[in-house]
C-alpha positions, -999 to 999 in steps of 0.1 A, spaced: 5 380 -724 -1 411 -744 -29 416 -769 -46 445 -786 -83 453 -792 -96 463 -826 -129 476 -837 -142 482 -802 -180 485 -807 -209 491 -784 -246 489 -788 -275 488 -765 -308 471 -766 -329 501 -774 -364 486 -772 -384 455 -780 -398 458 -815 -418 440 -841 -395 427 -869 -413 448 -896 -404 480 -877 -367 471 -872 -345 486 -899 -321 462 -915 -289 482 -912 -253 472 -903 -247 485 -868 -214 469 -862 -183 457 -880 -178 430 -853 -212 413 -850 -238 404 -876 -276 397 -875 -269 361 -865 -250 373 -835 -278 397 -826 -303 368 -828 -281 347 -805 -275 375 -780 -313 383 -779 -320 347 -771 -295 347 -742 -310 379 -728 -345 363 -729 -332 331 -714 -343 310 -744 -328 276 -749 -329 279 -787 -316 308 -808 -342 331 -823 -346 330 -861 -336 362 -879 -373 369 -884 -381 366 -846 -354 388 -831 -370 407 -802 -346 436 -800 -331 462 -822 -296 476 -814 -285 512 -815 -249 519 -819 -237 543 -792 -199 543 -795 -175 530 -820 -138 530 -812 -125 539 -846 -149 569 -848 -152 580 -811 -119 569 -796 -108 543 -770 -106 565 -739 -124 556 -706 -139 591 -703 -153 589 -738 -170 555 -730 -184 570 -697 -197 602 -714 -214 583 -742 -226 552 -725 -234 561 -689 -270 557 -679 -281 536 -709 -300 506 -697 -296 473 -715 -260 479 -726 -241 454 -747 -204 458 -750 -186 440 -779 -149 437 -784 -128 420 -811 -93 408 -801 -69 421 -827 -53 395 -850 -79 368 -841 -115 360 -848 -123 361 -810 -152 383 -800 -157 392 -763 -186 410 -748 -209 416 -719 -245 427 -711 -258 448 -683 -296 453 -680 -291 482 -655 -284 518 -662 
């Protein structure tokens, strides 16, 4: 089976923050605020999804494929040693979003 990846985006959990200090900005073309709320809930082992007002993390975009490239060395150079890394990938031609989280640097 052959498939392509489109809109390869990365973000990491920068730091816990109070909602009023988190800027509302679009950090990804793949995930939205509802996804961020759900991901934050998973990381905190919550059985229910955070409301948009109670998200405990803010994300910082580190690398975007269509701006930074899709090479292994680029990923390594830009993302190495960031703790709390989230990787998000959209499968081209589908609505499927894949991802992973690593709390270690």
